[in-house]
C-alpha positions as CSV (number, residue, x, y, z in Angstrom):
1,M,61.1,124.5,118.6
2,K,63.0,127.7,118.0
3,K,63.8,126.7,114.4
4,I,60.1,126.0,113.7
5,L,59.0,129.3,115.3
6,L,61.6,131.2,113.2
7,I,60.4,129.6,109.9
8,F,56.7,130.4,110.9
9,I,57.6,134.1,111.5
10,L,59.5,134.3,108.2
11,F,56.5,132.7,106.4
12,L,54.1,135.2,107.9
13,N,56.4,138.0,106.8
14,L,56.6,136.5,103.4
15,I,52.8,136.3,103.0
16,S,52.5,140.0,104.2
17,C,55.1,141.1,101.6
18,K,53.4,139.1,98.8
19,S,50.0,140.7,99.6
20,E,51.4,144.1,98.7
21,N,50.7,145.4,95.2
22,K,53.7,144.9,93.0
23,K,54.9,148.0,91.1
24,T,55.6,147.2,87.4
25,F,58.2,149.0,85.3
26,E,56.5,150.8,82.4
27,H,58.7,149.2,79.8
28,A,58.5,145.7,81.2
29,G,57.9,142.7,79.0
30,G,59.4,141.0,75.9
31,I,61.7,138.1,75.3
32,F,65.5,138.7,75.1
33,K,67.1,136.4,72.5
34,M,70.7,135.4,71.9
35,C,72.8,132.4,71.0
36,I,75.2,130.3,73.0
37,N,77.7,128.3,71.0
38,D,77.3,124.9,72.6
39,F,75.1,122.8,74.8
40,P,75.6,123.4,78.6
41,S,77.6,120.5,80.0
42,T,75.8,120.3,83.3
43,N,72.7,121.4,85.2
44,I,74.5,121.2,88.6
45,A,75.9,124.5,89.7
46,R,78.9,123.2,91.7
47,D,80.0,121.2,88.6
48,V,80.1,124.1,86.1
49,T,83.4,124.5,84.2
50,D,82.2,126.0,80.9
51,V,80.8,129.3,79.8
52,H,77.7,127.8,78.2
53,S,76.4,126.3,81.4
54,A,77.4,129.5,83.3
55,A,75.5,131.7,80.8
56,V,72.3,129.8,81.6
57,M,72.8,129.4,85.3
58,Y,73.6,133.0,86.1
59,Q,70.0,133.8,85.2
60,V,68.5,131.0,87.3
61,M,70.8,130.3,90.3
62,E,72.1,132.7,93.0
63,G,74.7,132.7,95.8
64,L,75.2,134.7,99.0
65,V,76.7,137.5,96.9
66,S,76.9,138.3,93.2
67,F,78.8,140.5,90.7
68,N,77.7,143.9,89.6
69,A,77.5,143.6,85.8
70,D,79.0,147.1,85.2
71,D,82.1,147.0,87.3
72,L,82.3,143.4,88.5
73,K,82.3,144.5,92.2
74,V,80.8,142.1,94.7
75,K,77.3,143.1,95.9
76,A,74.7,141.6,98.2
77,Q,72.4,138.9,96.9
78,I,70.8,136.2,99.0
79,A,72.7,137.7,101.9
80,E,71.3,141.2,102.3
81,S,74.5,142.3,104.0
82,W,77.8,141.0,105.5
83,K,80.4,141.9,108.0
84,V,84.1,141.0,108.1
85,S,86.1,140.6,111.3
86,S,89.2,142.8,111.9
87,D,91.5,139.8,111.3
88,K,89.8,139.1,107.9
89,L,89.0,135.6,109.0
90,T,85.3,135.6,109.9
91,Y,82.4,136.6,107.5
92,T,78.9,137.1,108.9
93,F,76.2,137.0,106.3
94,K,72.7,138.1,107.1
95,I,70.3,136.0,105.0
96,R,67.3,137.7,103.5
97,E,63.9,136.7,104.9
98,N,61.8,136.7,101.7
99,V,63.7,134.5,99.2
100,L,61.7,131.7,97.5
101,F,63.0,128.9,95.5
102,H,61.2,128.4,92.1
103,E,58.0,126.5,92.1
104,C,58.2,122.7,91.6
105,E,56.5,119.5,92.6
106,E,59.1,118.8,95.3
107,L,58.3,122.2,97.0
108,S,54.5,121.9,97.4
109,S,54.0,125.0,99.5
110,E,55.4,128.5,99.9
111,S,56.8,127.5,103.3
112,D,58.7,124.6,101.6
113,R,60.0,127.1,99.0
114,L,61.4,129.5,101.6
115,L,65.2,129.7,101.6
116,T,66.7,129.3,105.0
117,P,70.3,129.5,106.5
118,E,70.3,125.7,106.6
119,D,70.0,125.7,102.8
120,V,73.1,127.8,102.6
121,V,75.2,125.6,104.9
122,F,73.9,122.5,103.1
123,S,74.8,123.9,99.7
124,I,78.4,124.6,100.8
125,E,78.7,121.2,102.4
126,T,77.4,119.5,99.3
127,A,79.8,121.4,97.0
128,C,82.7,120.2,99.3
129,K,81.8,116.5,99.4
130,K,83.2,114.0,97.0
131,D,80.8,112.7,94.4
132,A,79.6,109.1,94.1
133,K,82.8,108.2,92.3
134,G,85.0,109.8,95.0
135,N,85.9,112.9,92.9
136,P,85.8,116.5,94.1
137,S,83.5,119.0,92.5
138,P,85.0,121.9,90.5
139,A,83.5,124.2,93.2
140,Y,85.6,122.5,95.8
141,S,88.8,122.3,93.7
142,S,88.6,125.9,92.4
143,F,86.9,127.9,95.2
144,F,86.6,126.1,98.5
145,K,89.7,123.9,98.9
146,G,91.9,125.3,101.7
147,T,89.6,128.3,102.4
148,I,87.0,127.6,105.1
149,K,88.2,126.3,108.4
150,G,88.0,122.5,108.4
151,V,86.8,122.2,104.8
152,D,89.6,119.9,103.7
153,K,89.1,117.4,106.5
154,F,85.4,117.4,105.8
155,H,86.1,116.7,102.1
156,E,88.3,113.8,103.1
157,G,85.5,112.4,105.3
158,K,87.4,112.9,108.5
159,T,84.7,115.1,110.0
160,K,80.9,115.3,109.6
161,I,80.7,119.1,109.6
162,I,82.8,121.9,108.3
163,K,84.2,123.6,111.4
164,G,84.1,127.1,109.9
165,L,80.4,127.0,109.1
166,K,77.9,128.1,111.7
167,I,74.3,129.4,111.9
168,E,73.2,132.0,114.4
169,K,69.5,133.0,114.0
170,N,69.3,134.3,110.5
171,N,73.0,134.6,110.0
172,V,75.5,132.3,108.4
173,I,79.0,132.7,109.8
174,I,82.0,131.5,107.8
175,T,85.4,131.4,109.3
176,L,88.5,131.0,107.0
177,E,91.7,129.1,107.6
178,N,93.7,132.1,106.4
179,P,92.8,135.6,105.1
180,D,91.8,135.5,101.5
181,A,91.5,138.7,99.5
182,N,89.4,136.9,96.9
183,F,86.9,135.0,99.1
184,L,83.9,137.2,98.3
185,N,84.8,136.9,94.6
186,K,84.9,133.1,94.9
187,I,81.5,132.8,96.5
188,A,80.0,135.2,93.9
189,N,80.6,132.6,91.3
190,I,77.9,130.3,90.0
191,N,79.6,127.2,91.5
192,A,78.7,128.6,95.0
193,S,75.0,128.9,94.2
194,I,72.5,128.0,97.0
195,I,70.4,124.9,96.3
196,S,67.3,123.6,98.1
197,K,68.0,120.7,100.4
198,K,64.4,119.4,99.8
199,V,64.9,119.4,96.1
200,F,68.3,117.7,96.5
201,D,67.0,115.1,98.8
202,A,64.2,114.3,96.3
203,G,66.9,113.6,93.7
204,Q,65.8,116.5,91.5
205,E,68.7,118.8,91.6
206,G,69.1,118.5,87.8
207,M,65.9,120.5,87.4
208,M,67.9,123.6,88.2
209,I,65.6,125.0,90.9
210,G,67.1,128.3,92.0
211,T,66.1,131.6,93.4
212,G,67.1,133.8,90.4
213,P,65.1,136.2,88.3
214,F,64.3,133.5,85.6
215,I,63.0,130.0,85.8
216,Y,64.7,127.2,83.8
217,G,62.3,125.7,81.2
218,G,64.6,123.1,79.8
219,I,65.9,122.5,76.2
220,D,63.5,122.3,73.3
221,E,65.3,120.0,70.9
222,K,62.3,119.7,68.6
223,A,62.6,123.2,67.3
224,D,64.6,124.0,64.1
225,K,67.5,124.9,66.4
226,P,67.7,123.7,70.0
227,K,66.6,126.4,72.4
228,I,66.7,126.9,76.1
229,T,63.8,128.8,77.5
230,L,63.9,130.9,80.7
231,T,60.7,132.4,82.0
232,K,60.1,135.3,84.4
233,N,60.1,134.5,88.1
234,E,57.0,136.3,89.3
235,D,58.0,135.7,92.9
236,Y,61.5,137.3,92.6
237,Y,62.4,139.3,95.7
238,M,64.5,142.1,94.2
239,K,63.3,145.5,93.0
240,D,65.0,148.3,91.1
241,K,66.0,151.7,92.7
242,D,62.4,153.0,92.0
243,G,60.7,150.1,93.6
244,N,59.7,148.3,90.4
245,S,59.6,144.5,90.4
246,L,62.4,142.6,88.7
247,P,63.0,141.2,86.2
248,Y,61.6,143.4,83.6
249,L,61.7,140.8,80.8
250,D,59.0,138.1,80.4
251,G,61.7,135.6,79.5
252,V,65.0,134.8,77.8
253,E,65.5,132.5,74.8
254,L,69.0,131.0,74.3
255,T,69.5,129.3,70.9
256,I,72.3,126.7,70.8
257,E,74.2,127.5,67.6
258,T,77.7,126.2,67.0
259,K,78.2,127.8,63.6
260,K,79.2,131.5,63.9
261,L,77.9,132.3,60.4
262,D,74.5,130.9,61.1
263,E,74.5,132.9,64.4
264,L,75.2,136.1,62.4
265,E,72.5,135.3,60.0
266,M,70.0,135.0,62.8
267,F,71.1,138.3,64.2
268,E,70.9,140.1,60.8
269,K,67.3,138.7,60.4
270,G,66.4,140.2,63.8
271,E,65.9,136.7,65.3
272,T,68.3,137.5,68.1
273,H,69.2,140.8,69.8
274,F,72.9,140.3,70.5
275,I,75.9,138.6,69.1
276,A,78.9,138.1,71.4
277,A,81.6,137.7,68.7
278,L,81.3,138.5,65.0
279,P,82.6,135.7,62.8
280,T,86.0,136.8,61.6
281,S,85.3,136.1,57.9
282,R,82.4,138.6,58.0
283,I,83.8,141.5,60.1
284,S,84.6,143.8,57.2
285,A,81.5,143.0,55.2
286,M,79.2,143.4,58.2
287,L,80.7,146.7,59.4
288,E,80.9,148.3,55.9
289,G,77.5,146.9,54.7
290,R,75.5,148.2,57.6
291,M,77.4,151.5,58.2
292,K,74.1,153.4,58.1
293,D,72.7,151.3,60.9
294,F,75.7,152.2,63.1
295,N,75.9,155.9,62.2
296,S,72.3,157.0,62.2
297,V,71.0,159.0,65.1
298,P,69.7,157.1,66.9
299,P,71.6,154.0,65.6
300,V,69.9,150.7,64.9
301,L,73.0,148.8,65.9
302,V,75.6,149.4,68.6
303,L,79.1,148.1,68.1
304,R,81.3,147.1,71.0
305,N,85.0,146.1,70.9
306,N,85.2,144.3,74.2
307,P,88.6,143.0,75.4
308,L,87.9,140.0,77.7
309,L,89.6,138.3,80.5
310,A,89.8,135.2,78.4
311,T,92.8,133.2,77.1
312,N,92.8,130.7,74.3
313,Y,95.5,128.0,74.6
314,Y,96.5,124.4,74.0
315,F,97.7,122.4,76.9
316,F,99.9,119.3,77.0
317,N,98.9,115.9,78.5
318,M,101.7,115.8,81.1
319,S,101.1,112.1,81.5
320,D,102.7,111.6,78.1
321,P,106.4,110.8,78.6
322,R,107.3,112.9,75.6
323,F,105.9,116.1,77.2
324,Q,107.6,115.5,80.5
325,D,110.8,116.9,79.0
326,V,110.5,120.7,79.4
327,R,112.5,121.3,76.2
328,V,109.8,119.6,74.1
329,R,107.1,121.9,75.5
330,Q,109.3,124.9,75.0
331,A,110.1,123.8,71.4
332,F,106.4,123.6,70.6
333,N,105.9,127.1,72.0
334,Y,108.7,128.6,70.0
335,A,107.4,126.9,66.8
336,I,104.1,128.8,66.8
337,N,103.8,132.0,64.7
338,R,100.9,133.5,66.7
339,N,100.9,136.7,64.6
340,D,99.8,134.7,61.6
341,I,97.0,133.2,63.6
342,T,95.7,136.6,64.9
343,Q,96.0,138.4,61.6
344,N,95.1,135.8,59.0
345,I,92.5,133.7,60.9
346,L,91.2,135.8,63.7
347,R,91.5,138.9,61.6
348,G,92.3,141.2,64.5
349,Q,89.5,139.9,66.8
350,A,92.1,139.5,69.6
351,Y,94.2,141.9,71.5
352,E,98.0,142.2,72.1
353,N,100.4,141.3,69.3
354,G,102.8,139.7,71.7
355,I,102.1,136.7,74.0
356,Y,102.4,136.9,77.7
357,G,101.2,134.1,80.0
358,I,97.8,132.6,80.8
359,V,96.7,135.7,82.7
360,P,95.3,138.1,80.0
361,P,97.4,141.3,79.9
362,L,94.6,143.7,80.8
363,S,96.4,146.2,83.0
364,S,93.2,148.1,83.6
365,S,91.9,145.0,85.5
366,F,95.2,144.0,87.1
367,R,96.9,147.2,88.2
368,G,100.4,146.5,89.5
369,Y,100.7,143.1,87.9
370,D,104.2,142.4,86.4
371,F,103.1,141.7,82.8
372,K,106.5,142.9,81.6
373,G,108.3,140.3,83.7
374,V,105.9,137.5,82.5
375,K,106.5,138.4,78.9
376,E,110.2,138.2,79.3
377,V,109.9,134.5,80.0
378,S,107.2,133.8,77.5
379,Y,107.5,132.7,73.9
380,D,107.7,134.7,70.7
381,Y,108.1,132.9,67.3
382,N,111.6,131.5,67.1
383,P,111.8,128.5,64.7
384,E,115.5,128.0,65.1
385,K,115.3,127.9,68.9
386,A,112.4,125.5,68.5
387,K,114.4,123.1,66.3
388,Q,117.4,123.3,68.7
389,L,115.4,122.5,71.8
390,L,113.7,119.5,70.1
391,A,117.0,118.2,68.9
392,E,118.5,118.6,72.4
393,A,115.5,116.5,73.7
394,G,116.5,113.7,71.4
395,Y,114.1,114.3,68.5
396,P,116.1,116.1,65.7
397,N,113.6,117.3,63.0
398,G,110.9,115.3,64.8
399,L,112.7,111.9,64.3
400,N,111.2,109.2,66.4
401,F,108.8,111.6,68.1
402,G,105.7,110.1,66.6
403,S,102.5,111.9,65.8
404,V,100.5,114.1,68.1
405,N,96.7,113.8,68.6
406,L,95.2,117.3,69.0
407,R,91.7,117.3,70.6
408,L,89.3,120.2,70.1
409,N,85.6,120.9,70.1
410,V,83.8,121.6,66.8
411,G,83.8,125.2,65.8
412,D,84.7,127.3,62.7
413,I,87.6,129.2,64.4
414,H,88.8,126.2,66.4
415,S,89.2,124.1,63.3
416,A,90.9,126.9,61.3
417,V,93.4,127.6,64.1
418,A,94.1,123.9,64.6
419,E,94.9,123.4,61.0
420,E,97.3,126.4,61.1
421,V,99.0,125.1,64.3
422,A,99.4,121.6,62.9
423,S,100.9,123.1,59.7
424,Q,103.4,125.2,61.7
425,L,104.5,122.4,64.0
426,N,105.0,120.1,60.9
427,Q,107.0,122.7,59.0
428,T,109.2,123.8,61.9
429,L,109.6,120.6,63.9
430,G,108.7,117.9,61.5
431,I,106.0,116.6,63.8
432,N,102.7,115.3,62.3
433,V,99.6,116.5,64.1
434,N,96.3,114.6,63.8
435,I,93.3,116.8,64.4
436,D,90.4,115.1,66.3
437,A,87.3,117.2,66.7
438,S,84.2,116.3,68.8
439,S,81.5,117.9,70.8
440,F,82.6,120.3,73.6
441,E,81.2,117.9,76.2
442,Q,83.2,114.9,74.8
443,K,86.4,116.9,74.4
444,N,86.1,118.2,77.9
445,M,85.5,114.7,79.3
446,D,88.4,113.2,77.4
447,A,90.7,116.1,78.5
448,S,89.8,115.3,82.2
449,F,90.8,111.7,81.6
450,G,93.9,112.5,79.5
451,K,92.6,110.8,76.3
452,G,94.7,112.7,73.9
453,D,98.1,114.4,73.6
454,L,97.3,118.1,73.1
455,F,94.0,119.8,73.9
456,R,92.4,123.0,72.8
457,S,91.0,125.1,75.6
458,A,89.9,128.6,76.6
459,W,89.6,130.0,80.0
460,F,87.2,132.9,80.9
461,G,88.0,134.4,84.2
462,D,85.6,133.5,87.0
463,Y,86.5,136.8,88.7
464,V,89.0,139.6,88.4
465,S,92.1,137.9,89.8
466,P,95.1,136.1,88.3
467,E,94.2,133.2,90.7
468,T,91.2,132.2,88.6
469,F,93.6,131.5,85.6
470,L,96.5,130.0,87.5
471,I,94.3,127.5,89.4
472,N,94.2,125.5,86.2
473,F,97.8,124.4,86.8
474,Y,97.8,123.9,90.6
475,G,99.3,120.5,91.2
476,K,97.6,119.7,94.5
477,I,94.2,119.3,92.9
478,V,95.4,116.6,90.5
479,P,94.1,113.2,91.6
480,K,96.5,110.5,92.6
481,S,95.3,107.9,90.2
482,I,95.6,108.4,86.4
483,S,92.2,106.7,86.1
484,D,90.4,109.4,88.0
485,P,89.4,112.6,86.2
486,S,91.4,115.8,86.7
487,I,88.6,118.3,86.1
488,V,90.3,121.6,86.8
489,N,94.0,120.9,86.2
490,Q,93.3,118.9,83.1
491,S,97.0,118.8,82.0
492,R,97.9,117.2,85.3
493,Y,100.8,119.6,85.6
494,K,102.8,119.4,88.8
495,N,105.5,122.0,89.8
496,S,106.3,122.3,93.5
497,K,107.8,125.8,93.1
498,F,104.7,127.1,91.2
499,D,102.4,125.5,93.8
500,E,104.3,127.1,96.7
501,L,104.1,130.6,95.1
502,F,100.5,130.1,94.2
503,E,99.5,129.1,97.7
504,T,101.4,132.0,99.3
505,A,99.7,134.4,96.9
506,K,96.3,133.0,97.8
507,K,96.8,133.5,101.5
508,E,98.0,137.1,101.1
509,N,95.3,139.5,102.3
510,S,96.9,142.5,100.6
511,L,95.8,142.7,97.0
512,K,99.0,144.5,96.0
513,K,101.2,141.9,97.5
514,S,99.1,139.0,96.2
515,L,99.5,140.4,92.6
516,I,103.3,140.4,93.1
517,L,103.3,136.8,94.2
518,F,100.8,135.6,91.5
519,A,103.1,137.2,88.9
520,E,106.1,135.2,90.3
521,A,104.0,132.1,90.1
522,E,103.1,132.8,86.5
523,K,106.8,133.4,85.6
524,E,107.6,129.9,87.0
525,L,104.7,128.5,85.0
526,M,105.9,130.0,81.7
527,K,109.5,128.9,82.3
528,N,108.3,125.3,82.6
529,P,105.2,125.5,80.5
530,P,102.3,123.0,80.4
531,L,100.6,125.1,77.8
532,M,100.9,127.1,74.5
533,V,99.1,130.4,74.9
534,L,97.6,131.4,71.5
535,W,95.6,134.6,71.9
536,Y,93.5,136.7,74.2
537,N,89.9,137.3,73.2
538,G,89.0,140.8,72.0
539,D,85.5,140.3,70.7
540,I,83.6,142.6,68.3
541,Q,80.1,142.5,69.7
542,L,76.8,143.8,68.2
543,L,73.6,144.7,70.0
544,Y,70.3,146.2,68.7
545,S,70.2,149.6,70.3
546,K,66.6,149.2,71.6
547,V,68.0,146.7,74.2
548,R,68.6,148.8,77.3
549,N,70.7,148.1,80.4
550,F,72.7,145.4,78.7
551,S,76.1,145.7,80.3
552,E,79.5,144.7,78.9
553,N,82.4,143.7,81.1
554,P,85.7,141.8,80.7
555,L,84.2,138.5,82.0
556,N,81.3,138.6,79.4
557,H,79.2,138.2,82.5
558,F,75.6,138.7,81.4
559,I,73.1,139.9,84.0
560,L,69.6,140.2,82.4
561,K,67.3,141.0,85.2
562,E,67.3,144.8,84.5
563,V,67.4,144.5,80.7
564,Y,64.4,146.0,78.8
565,F,63.4,147.1,75.3
566,K,62.7,150.7,74.3
567,D,63.4,152.4,71.0
568,W,65.4,155.6,71.1
569,T,64.2,159.0,70.0
570,K,66.8,161.3,68.4
571,V,66.5,163.8,71.2
572,E,66.7,161.1,73.9
573,Y,69.7,159.5,72.3
574,E,71.7,162.7,71.8
575,A,71.1,163.6,75.5
576,A,72.1,160.1,76.7
577,Y,75.2,160.1,74.5
578,K,76.2,163.5,75.7
579,N,76.0,162.3,79.3
580,K,77.6,159.0,78.5
581,A,74.6,157.1,79.7
582,K,74.5,153.3,79.3
583,L,73.2,152.5,75.7
């Protein structure tokens, strides 16, 4: 009875709020257009492991908290506020009273659409259950495993509830097993989005019904190029600092374009407003050919050189007996001339000449991290050392090693880098590398099942912590059976010393101490490497200057609800530039 009364009161409050006149921003309207470089692999938030799916879902789905696009600090979202106990174990989230899920047939009335604390608990429980095939979700493996009290027993089916989850009135209370300095960062990720229990129970979760500023309209594959349409959520609950309704835009259009040159052509024709990474073959021509557009006051185009928390690498299939010898993996690492790749193929669209580990060496993001120590155990180009190690492993000049199947997803840069890596491994080690390109979805699935020898990958940080990179090699999330998919740790790497250091770092509530421990874990990882780090993304990005409030950050985390269009005047631009306003 109390629950029914609470929902009725919330509904009356909602009706009252909706009856108020909405204040509209004077520059509201328009469709923001950009490309993503492949099809999203999933419509289910807890299963997201790729940047393409995340780029769409961050506009549609929301969690208890979210990231501020400017500085990546955690801010309130579906929870209007939260409190943390003195022992750092208990988080009390106060749930907003006016949040509606998007309209759909399964939610026939506004009272059905109203988000409740029960939806929050249900979403976390669903993310922590095994799927129909008995596999964990990426949300559980990467973010929830070992965090909330009782979550692992719940995952194993030993309990029917998660002990550390409780509802008190309009609050959701989460109690952790151990202090976790990154807990809020973890639940700010798209994998921790809140879903509607009613929509889930109706079997329609794939419709991507969220609470975000934009509504998912599906993929139009009949157009010249496949497009994902997102339309303005007229019932969105958030407002800007002046009381204007959000979002400002009428919608977002995301064109799926795998070819970087075609993406650039669309941008130059004005068919899109932003390009996240200039194709390397056109950097000089683009910058020199449109110099006037960059230098005019106000400019037509804005150039950004954005170093990202993103690492490109190849990882070994650790189920292959050849790669279970650490000397073989070290030999592969020493055989790669990464400078040739960054200068001749990437043409400078990367940062750092030297290679560290999997954690991108952005000291501005990871202050106090021992990048110097990690670099000392990482791999510079040393062909003689590579040959020596391979010979010691029993394969002098590649004799009896056999060929290597390198799996990658289709893409201009991926193919060019793969050809260079294959050439270098053949010249230095005498090993023949067969390049096998497929769609991103197929490559990702095959990687999870170990169908290949060497796999191309790139990891964009989920939040600003070494943990989000190192989790990819945490041995305790590898399934016991080789026939089950290993979704996060796709290499199936197991190293007890690394796992111990990683776990200790995760439990450390002091950020400074956790960075020290994560660095020690990464040093162990690089001494016994399951991967070959190739480069760190440093993308040259272009934006039409009339696009306002479009933030850049090291995670390439796009938040579009406050983006709007407005041409600059010379006087306005000069004043904004002088005051270092956001352009």
